[in-house]
Residue frames as qw, qx, qy, qz and C-alpha x, y, z in Angstrom:
[[0.638, 0.354, -0.501, -0.466, 15.59, 51.45, 158.59],
 [0.749, -0.209, 0.581, -0.241, 14.63, 47.81, 159.12],
 [0.074, 0.373, -0.833, -0.401, 16.28, 45.07, 157.08],
 [0.841, 0.198, 0.152, -0.480, 13.98, 42.82, 155.05],
 [0.835, -0.017, 0.513, 0.197, 14.76, 39.49, 153.31],
 [0.125, -0.482, 0.537, 0.681, 17.22, 39.79, 150.43],
 [0.787, 0.530, 0.103, -0.299, 16.23, 39.39, 146.79],
 [0.468, -0.337, 0.696, 0.427, 18.44, 36.99, 144.83],
 [0.584, 0.628, -0.049, -0.513, 18.02, 37.77, 141.14],
 [0.877, 0.455, -0.135, -0.072, 18.53, 34.85, 138.73],
 [0.613, -0.678, 0.386, 0.127, 21.51, 33.20, 140.40],
 [0.889, 0.271, 0.231, 0.287, 23.15, 31.99, 137.16],
 [0.535, 0.423, -0.001, 0.731, 25.13, 35.21, 136.68],
 [0.324, -0.703, -0.317, 0.548, 25.97, 38.48, 138.39],
 [0.336, 0.046, 0.269, 0.902, 26.67, 42.04, 137.41],
 [0.028, 0.832, 0.551, -0.054, 23.67, 44.21, 138.32],
 [0.372, 0.255, 0.100, 0.887, 24.30, 47.64, 136.84],
 [0.196, -0.105, 0.142, -0.965, 21.17, 49.51, 137.85],
 [0.049, -0.444, -0.890, 0.093, 17.60, 49.18, 139.11],
 [0.224, -0.110, 0.008, -0.968, 14.40, 51.19, 139.03],
 [0.313, 0.291, 0.788, -0.442, 10.94, 50.65, 140.51],
 [0.118, -0.181, -0.665, -0.715, 8.25, 50.04, 137.88],
 [0.581, -0.536, -0.351, -0.501, 5.30, 49.20, 140.15],
 [0.512, -0.649, 0.393, -0.403, 5.10, 48.68, 143.93],
 [0.875, -0.216, 0.426, -0.073, 5.85, 44.99, 143.33],
 [0.865, 0.369, 0.173, 0.293, 8.23, 45.00, 140.35],
 [0.301, -0.757, 0.317, 0.485, 11.78, 46.16, 139.68],
 [0.748, 0.654, -0.091, 0.065, 13.54, 46.67, 136.37],
 [0.641, -0.601, 0.388, 0.278, 17.12, 45.37, 136.63],
 [0.612, 0.723, -0.316, -0.054, 19.93, 45.82, 134.09],
 [0.817, -0.395, 0.385, 0.170, 22.68, 43.16, 134.07],
 [0.209, 0.794, -0.464, -0.331, 25.91, 43.59, 132.18],
 [0.436, -0.343, 0.822, 0.126, 27.10, 39.97, 132.17],
 [0.412, 0.269, 0.837, 0.241, 24.59, 38.65, 129.64],
 [0.028, 0.012, -0.313, -0.949, 23.51, 42.00, 128.15],
 [0.260, -0.487, -0.773, -0.312, 19.97, 41.84, 129.39],
 [0.258, -0.240, 0.280, -0.893, 17.29, 43.71, 131.30],
 [0.290, -0.270, -0.918, 0.022, 14.90, 41.83, 133.58],
 [0.476, -0.476, -0.036, -0.739, 11.55, 42.63, 135.14],
 [0.360, 0.049, -0.856, 0.367, 11.72, 41.15, 138.65],
 [0.572, -0.651, -0.414, -0.278, 9.00, 40.46, 141.21],
 [0.092, 0.599, -0.476, 0.637, 10.29, 42.42, 144.21],
 [0.728, -0.428, 0.267, -0.464, 8.46, 40.15, 146.67],
 [0.972, -0.060, 0.224, -0.028, 9.68, 36.77, 145.41],
 [0.284, -0.611, 0.591, 0.443, 12.75, 37.61, 143.32],
 [0.668, 0.313, 0.660, 0.146, 11.15, 35.82, 140.36],
 [0.067, -0.276, 0.449, 0.847, 12.08, 37.03, 136.85],
 [0.530, 0.522, 0.509, -0.432, 8.80, 37.84, 135.11],
 [0.680, 0.709, 0.164, 0.084, 10.22, 38.89, 131.74],
 [0.464, -0.590, 0.330, 0.572, 13.56, 39.73, 130.16],
 [0.636, 0.770, 0.030, -0.036, 15.01, 41.12, 126.95],
 [0.763, -0.123, 0.226, 0.593, 18.40, 40.63, 125.35],
 [0.102, 0.925, -0.027, -0.365, 20.09, 43.88, 124.37],
 [0.768, 0.596, -0.054, 0.227, 22.37, 44.50, 121.38],
 [0.362, 0.579, -0.445, 0.580, 24.99, 45.95, 123.73],
 [0.468, -0.207, -0.690, 0.512, 26.00, 45.92, 127.39],
 [0.246, -0.826, -0.350, -0.368, 23.55, 47.88, 129.56],
 [0.321, 0.154, -0.464, 0.811, 24.53, 50.44, 132.16],
 [0.113, 0.251, 0.514, -0.813, 22.39, 52.95, 133.98],
 [0.076, -0.421, -0.745, -0.512, 18.69, 53.37, 133.23],
 [0.175, 0.173, 0.398, -0.884, 15.57, 55.34, 134.13],
 [0.261, 0.583, 0.769, 0.005, 11.83, 55.34, 133.53],
 [0.058, 0.083, 0.250, 0.963, 10.59, 57.99, 131.12],
 [0.597, -0.221, -0.046, -0.770, 6.95, 57.19, 131.90],
 [0.701, -0.254, 0.542, -0.388, 5.13, 54.32, 133.63],
 [0.924, 0.251, 0.276, -0.086, 5.45, 52.08, 130.56],
 [0.696, 0.652, -0.147, 0.262, 8.83, 53.04, 129.09],
 [0.659, -0.638, 0.184, 0.354, 12.43, 52.76, 130.26],
 [0.483, 0.823, -0.287, 0.084, 15.58, 54.25, 128.74],
 [0.882, -0.357, 0.176, 0.253, 18.74, 52.13, 129.12],
 [0.138, 0.874, -0.438, -0.160, 22.19, 53.60, 128.49],
 [0.981, 0.081, 0.080, 0.155, 24.37, 51.06, 126.70],
 [0.547, -0.512, 0.347, 0.564, 28.14, 50.99, 126.55],
 [0.377, 0.255, 0.545, 0.704, 28.95, 53.12, 123.55],
 [0.090, 0.107, -0.041, -0.989, 26.75, 55.82, 122.09],
 [0.372, -0.289, -0.720, -0.510, 23.31, 54.22, 122.27],
 [0.370, -0.045, 0.554, -0.745, 20.18, 54.50, 124.40],
 [0.221, -0.170, -0.913, -0.298, 17.82, 51.51, 124.17],
 [0.517, -0.163, 0.157, -0.825, 14.15, 52.17, 124.87],
 [0.151, -0.086, -0.984, 0.045, 12.22, 49.30, 126.49],
 [0.537, -0.323, -0.219, -0.748, 8.45, 49.00, 126.72],
 [0.009, 0.006, -0.895, 0.446, 6.96, 47.62, 129.94],
 [0.589, -0.062, -0.120, -0.796, 3.38, 46.41, 129.58],
 [0.914, -0.150, -0.104, -0.362, 1.38, 43.65, 131.27],
 [0.693, -0.545, 0.468, 0.059, 4.55, 42.43, 133.05],
 [0.842, 0.283, 0.319, 0.329, 6.24, 41.92, 129.67],
 [0.204, -0.712, 0.283, 0.610, 9.33, 43.67, 128.30],
 [0.730, 0.529, 0.352, 0.252, 9.81, 44.44, 124.61],
 [0.465, -0.225, 0.198, 0.833, 12.60, 46.31, 122.86],
 [0.285, 0.880, 0.289, -0.245, 11.74, 49.71, 121.45],
 [0.551, 0.794, -0.059, 0.250, 13.69, 52.18, 119.37],
 [0.739, -0.260, -0.051, 0.619, 17.35, 53.10, 119.79],
 [0.082, 0.996, -0.010, -0.023, 18.69, 56.65, 120.16],
 [0.771, 0.186, -0.082, 0.604, 22.22, 57.50, 119.08],
 [0.272, -0.948, -0.055, 0.156, 24.05, 60.14, 121.11],
 [0.308, 0.898, -0.306, 0.071, 27.30, 62.07, 120.73],
 [0.113, 0.603, -0.739, 0.278, 29.66, 60.27, 123.12],
 [0.509, -0.092, -0.846, 0.132, 30.01, 57.23, 125.38],
 [0.495, -0.640, -0.143, -0.570, 27.35, 57.43, 128.08],
 [0.144, 0.187, -0.786, 0.571, 27.94, 57.23, 131.83],
 [0.117, 0.314, 0.756, -0.562, 24.60, 58.10, 133.47],
 [0.169, -0.324, -0.577, -0.731, 21.00, 58.81, 132.51],
 [0.085, 0.408, 0.706, -0.573, 17.84, 60.21, 134.10],
 [0.085, 0.579, 0.621, 0.522, 14.59, 61.68, 132.84],
 [0.047, -0.380, -0.338, 0.860, 13.17, 65.13, 133.41],
 [0.503, 0.470, 0.080, -0.721, 9.73, 66.19, 132.13],
 [0.881, 0.409, 0.191, -0.143, 9.62, 64.77, 128.61],
 [0.449, 0.767, -0.453, 0.073, 13.40, 64.82, 128.07],
 [0.929, -0.169, -0.173, 0.280, 16.48, 62.79, 128.98],
 [0.112, -0.914, 0.385, -0.068, 19.56, 64.05, 130.84],
 [0.965, 0.094, -0.112, 0.217, 22.78, 62.13, 130.13],
 [0.312, -0.837, 0.408, 0.190, 26.36, 62.29, 131.34],
 [0.815, 0.529, -0.232, 0.053, 29.27, 61.35, 129.08],
 [0.861, -0.385, 0.081, 0.323, 32.62, 59.75, 129.78],
 [0.514, -0.251, 0.319, 0.756, 34.95, 61.40, 127.24],
 [0.151, 0.324, -0.472, 0.806, 34.92, 64.32, 127.66],
 [0.174, -0.405, -0.800, 0.407, 33.08, 64.54, 130.98],
 [0.177, -0.007, -0.046, -0.983, 30.01, 66.64, 130.28],
 [0.306, 0.395, 0.772, -0.392, 26.23, 66.68, 130.54],
 [0.145, -0.020, -0.509, -0.848, 23.49, 67.09, 127.97],
 [0.500, 0.346, 0.566, -0.557, 19.71, 67.42, 127.92],
 [0.075, 0.080, -0.758, -0.643, 18.22, 65.69, 124.88],
 [0.677, 0.073, 0.031, -0.732, 14.69, 65.22, 123.62],
 [0.774, -0.006, 0.614, -0.155, 13.17, 61.78, 123.17],
 [0.775, 0.628, 0.070, -0.009, 14.04, 62.15, 119.50],
 [0.819, -0.074, 0.068, 0.565, 17.71, 62.69, 120.34],
 [0.270, 0.798, 0.074, 0.534, 17.82, 66.47, 119.73],
 [0.504, -0.103, -0.404, 0.757, 20.30, 68.39, 121.90],
 [0.182, -0.868, -0.391, -0.248, 18.57, 71.01, 124.09],
 [0.278, -0.916, 0.250, -0.145, 21.16, 72.06, 126.69],
 [0.835, 0.219, -0.360, 0.355, 24.81, 71.27, 127.37],
 [0.455, -0.855, 0.248, 0.003, 27.23, 71.59, 130.27],
 [0.889, 0.301, -0.072, 0.337, 30.78, 71.22, 129.06],
 [0.237, -0.922, 0.304, 0.043, 34.00, 72.17, 130.86],
 [0.886, 0.315, -0.188, 0.283, 37.56, 71.32, 129.94],
 [0.430, 0.529, -0.391, 0.619, 41.07, 71.69, 131.24],
 [0.189, 0.099, -0.638, 0.740, 41.53, 73.22, 134.67],
 [0.439, -0.073, 0.193, -0.875, 37.83, 74.09, 134.96],
 [0.542, -0.076, -0.774, -0.318, 36.60, 70.52, 134.41],
 [0.536, -0.396, 0.311, -0.677, 33.94, 69.82, 137.05],
 [0.936, -0.085, 0.170, -0.295, 33.27, 66.09, 136.55],
 [0.058, -0.519, 0.840, 0.149, 35.50, 63.02, 136.39],
 [0.143, -0.073, -0.972, -0.171, 33.25, 59.96, 136.63],
 [0.454, 0.033, 0.252, -0.854, 29.60, 61.11, 136.78],
 [0.083, 0.003, -0.976, -0.203, 28.12, 57.60, 136.65],
 [0.099, -0.516, -0.847, 0.076, 24.77, 57.88, 138.41],
 [0.113, -0.158, -0.062, -0.979, 22.02, 60.50, 138.20],
 [0.053, -0.528, -0.838, 0.126, 18.52, 61.06, 139.60],
 [0.079, -0.469, -0.264, -0.839, 15.75, 63.64, 139.38],
 [0.009, -0.171, -0.665, 0.727, 14.16, 65.29, 142.43],
 [0.168, 0.658, 0.722, -0.135, 10.42, 66.11, 142.77],
 [0.092, 0.850, 0.065, -0.515, 11.21, 69.73, 141.83],
 [0.805, 0.552, 0.159, 0.149, 12.97, 68.36, 138.73],
 [0.018, -0.849, 0.526, 0.054, 16.50, 69.37, 139.63],
 [0.904, 0.256, -0.338, 0.053, 19.16, 66.79, 138.71],
 [0.543, -0.713, 0.444, -0.016, 21.65, 65.18, 141.11],
 [0.763, 0.499, -0.407, 0.057, 24.87, 63.65, 139.76],
 [0.792, -0.546, 0.263, 0.074, 27.03, 61.23, 141.73],
 [0.551, 0.732, -0.385, 0.113, 30.73, 61.40, 140.77],
 [0.903, -0.394, 0.029, 0.168, 33.08, 58.77, 142.21],
 [0.690, 0.383, -0.066, 0.611, 36.07, 60.44, 140.58],
 [0.066, 0.572, -0.187, 0.796, 35.68, 63.63, 142.61],
 [0.308, -0.314, -0.796, 0.417, 33.77, 62.15, 145.60],
 [0.154, 0.172, 0.170, -0.958, 31.12, 64.84, 145.13],
 [0.233, 0.593, 0.770, 0.024, 27.40, 65.13, 144.49],
 [0.057, -0.110, 0.180, 0.976, 26.36, 67.96, 142.17],
 [0.294, 0.640, 0.658, -0.266, 22.89, 69.48, 141.78],
 [0.111, -0.058, 0.417, 0.900, 21.99, 71.18, 138.48],
 [0.459, 0.434, 0.342, -0.696, 18.85, 72.83, 137.12],
 [0.749, 0.479, 0.449, -0.095, 16.95, 72.15, 133.90],
 [0.493, 0.853, -0.168, 0.013, 19.50, 74.15, 131.90],
 [0.893, 0.042, -0.231, 0.384, 22.42, 72.30, 133.58],
 [0.041, 0.753, -0.306, 0.581, 23.50, 75.30, 135.66],
 [0.523, -0.048, -0.732, 0.435, 25.22, 74.18, 138.88],
 [0.451, -0.732, -0.192, -0.473, 23.07, 74.91, 141.95],
 [0.598, -0.684, 0.375, -0.185, 25.00, 73.11, 144.70],
 [0.657, 0.367, -0.648, 0.120, 28.00, 70.86, 145.15],
 [0.770, -0.570, 0.121, -0.259, 28.08, 68.52, 148.14],
 [0.523, 0.445, -0.669, 0.285, 31.28, 67.23, 149.71],
 [0.719, -0.575, 0.226, -0.318, 31.88, 65.14, 152.82],
 [0.075, -0.517, 0.851, -0.053, 34.53, 62.81, 154.23],
 [0.650, 0.079, 0.694, -0.301, 31.74, 60.18, 154.18],
 [0.742, 0.612, 0.013, -0.274, 31.44, 60.36, 150.40],
 [0.312, -0.517, 0.747, 0.280, 33.96, 57.74, 149.36],
 [0.002, -0.050, 0.861, 0.507, 33.47, 56.56, 145.79],
 [0.493, 0.332, 0.460, -0.660, 29.76, 57.51, 145.62],
 [0.071, 0.064, 0.861, 0.500, 27.81, 55.49, 143.07],
 [0.130, -0.542, -0.761, -0.332, 24.05, 54.91, 143.07],
 [0.042, 0.099, 0.304, -0.947, 21.80, 57.80, 144.07],
 [0.174, -0.503, -0.766, -0.362, 18.03, 58.01, 144.55],
 [0.182, -0.320, 0.125, -0.921, 15.40, 60.37, 145.94],
 [0.147, -0.407, -0.856, 0.283, 13.09, 59.73, 148.90],
 [0.050, 0.905, 0.385, -0.170, 11.95, 63.37, 149.22],
 [0.362, 0.876, -0.053, 0.315, 13.34, 66.67, 148.00],
 [0.133, -0.808, 0.469, -0.331, 15.48, 66.87, 151.13],
 [0.743, -0.336, 0.573, -0.083, 16.22, 63.16, 151.59],
 [0.658, 0.598, -0.422, -0.178, 18.66, 61.80, 149.03],
 [0.871, -0.332, 0.359, 0.043, 20.17, 58.34, 149.44],
 [0.409, 0.761, -0.497, -0.085, 23.68, 57.61, 148.13],
 [0.982, -0.075, -0.047, 0.164, 25.71, 54.41, 147.83],
 [0.069, -0.871, 0.487, -0.021, 29.15, 55.14, 149.29],
 [0.950, 0.188, -0.251, -0.004, 30.99, 52.18, 147.81],
 [0.434, 0.568, -0.537, 0.447, 34.42, 53.05, 149.22],
 [0.093, -0.305, 0.708, -0.631, 33.39, 52.74, 152.87],
 [0.267, -0.236, -0.931, -0.082, 30.54, 50.19, 152.51],
 [0.038, 0.388, 0.589, -0.708, 27.74, 52.48, 153.58],
 [0.070, 0.667, 0.611, 0.421, 24.41, 53.99, 152.62],
 [0.225, -0.148, -0.231, 0.935, 24.33, 57.75, 153.17],
 [0.073, 0.821, 0.565, -0.048, 21.62, 60.35, 153.64],
 [0.293, 0.098, 0.122, 0.943, 22.19, 63.69, 151.90],
 [0.008, -0.801, -0.553, 0.229, 20.02, 66.62, 153.03],
 [0.424, 0.464, 0.218, 0.746, 20.46, 69.55, 150.62],
 [0.214, -0.888, -0.236, -0.332, 18.63, 72.10, 152.80],
 [0.563, -0.805, 0.177, 0.065, 21.30, 71.83, 155.49],
 [0.505, 0.699, -0.502, 0.061, 24.13, 70.64, 153.21],
 [0.467, -0.504, 0.683, -0.248, 24.73, 67.65, 155.49],
 [0.715, 0.213, -0.637, -0.193, 25.67, 64.02, 154.86],
 [0.526, -0.433, 0.606, -0.410, 25.10, 61.28, 157.46],
 [0.202, 0.192, -0.951, -0.136, 25.43, 57.48, 157.61],
 [0.761, -0.137, -0.005, -0.634, 22.26, 55.37, 157.61],
 [0.990, -0.068, 0.103, -0.062, 23.62, 51.85, 157.08],
 [0.059, -0.743, 0.659, 0.104, 27.08, 50.30, 157.26],
 [0.439, 0.308, -0.828, -0.164, 28.77, 47.00, 156.42],
 [0.084, -0.006, 0.898, -0.431, 27.44, 45.43, 159.62],
 [0.544, 0.354, 0.366, -0.667, 23.94, 46.15, 158.29],
 [0.739, 0.317, 0.586, 0.092, 24.62, 44.14, 155.13],
 [0.413, 0.903, -0.043, -0.112, 26.01, 46.95, 152.97],
 [0.633, -0.397, 0.475, 0.464, 29.19, 45.78, 151.22],
 [0.219, -0.137, 0.553, 0.792, 30.43, 47.59, 148.11],
 [0.395, 0.642, 0.565, -0.336, 26.97, 49.07, 147.35],
 [0.353, 0.063, 0.562, 0.745, 26.63, 49.84, 143.65],
 [0.198, -0.282, -0.386, -0.856, 23.13, 51.04, 142.78],
 [0.039, 0.321, 0.791, -0.520, 19.84, 51.65, 144.57],
 [0.223, -0.367, -0.457, -0.779, 16.24, 52.69, 144.08],
 [0.156, 0.094, 0.634, -0.752, 13.33, 53.69, 146.31],
 [0.197, -0.431, -0.786, -0.397, 9.69, 52.57, 146.23],
 [0.181, -0.228, 0.258, -0.921, 7.48, 55.30, 147.75],
 [0.719, -0.257, -0.325, -0.558, 4.39, 53.06, 147.84],
 [0.875, -0.230, -0.415, 0.101, 6.09, 50.40, 149.96],
 [0.273, -0.903, 0.291, -0.162, 8.58, 52.78, 151.60],
 [0.917, -0.194, 0.255, 0.239, 11.34, 50.34, 150.72],
 [0.111, 0.835, -0.478, -0.247, 14.93, 50.91, 149.62],
 [0.972, 0.161, 0.139, 0.104, 16.58, 48.38, 147.29],
 [0.111, -0.841, 0.494, 0.190, 20.39, 48.26, 147.21],
 [0.939, 0.317, -0.112, 0.066, 22.37, 46.18, 144.68],
 [0.573, -0.676, 0.390, 0.250, 25.82, 45.04, 145.80],
 [0.317, 0.709, -0.555, -0.299, 28.84, 44.91, 143.48],
 [0.271, 0.374, -0.879, -0.117, 29.71, 41.59, 141.81],
 [0.216, 0.110, 0.912, -0.331, 26.67, 39.75, 143.22],
 [0.215, -0.394, -0.711, -0.542, 23.07, 38.88, 142.34],
 [0.299, -0.497, -0.696, 0.423, 21.97, 40.16, 145.73],
 [0.097, -0.590, -0.150, -0.788, 19.60, 43.07, 146.28],
 [0.217, -0.202, -0.696, 0.654, 19.38, 44.17, 149.90],
 [0.246, -0.635, -0.497, -0.538, 15.96, 45.43, 151.02],
 [0.220, -0.140, -0.548, 0.795, 15.33, 47.92, 153.83],
 [0.151, -0.752, -0.606, -0.212, 12.04, 49.25, 155.14],
 [0.096, 0.358, -0.200, 0.907, 11.93, 52.90, 156.09],
 [0.378, -0.529, -0.739, 0.175, 10.23, 53.05, 159.48]]
């Protein structure tokens, strides 16, 4: 991976919570400090449009090419429309518990909750379709903050409380659980291919490669490569670029896959 120039997003505040690629040249960025979501030119770092949210944003995902779902602190999901490089607020979904993570699968949303720690598949209207819920000694998750969907539409959950990555199917049945000494406080997670999963390992300042077919985890980038407390990341398949947001900064590191 070859390092590219950094993107500095609106230097007046910090607190990037999550990112997702909208087009080959634009990123959607959620920022907790001023409760807003920004559409950013990924070449220049210029903010093209932004919306103020009624609550603090956390993780987010695209549900289609023109719509994003943003998990807000509390029990709300804010839909945002993305059209002609302009953001507008859409409807709000109310869910059962406080949300940790969110991803989309087919025409539904998959969310993880903080108390208790469980997963749910919901429709775009907010109807519950599937649940994964364990308690007591059998509790599987502690802090399932970040999620992503693979090309085969399995779901990967990054849990910094257990230092594990878990793969589940469309009904939230556990397919695989990945552990490694390299997984230290895993946060952001994104898909390059079905067998190339990138993970922010915040505890040891590194970007990791998870390969489910061989159940292996390896280090791609370290602190000397510019990775310091990596928080979230996303991948642009058109440009073959990886974008990594660092904790407590406005900086997005950019790496070209060669």
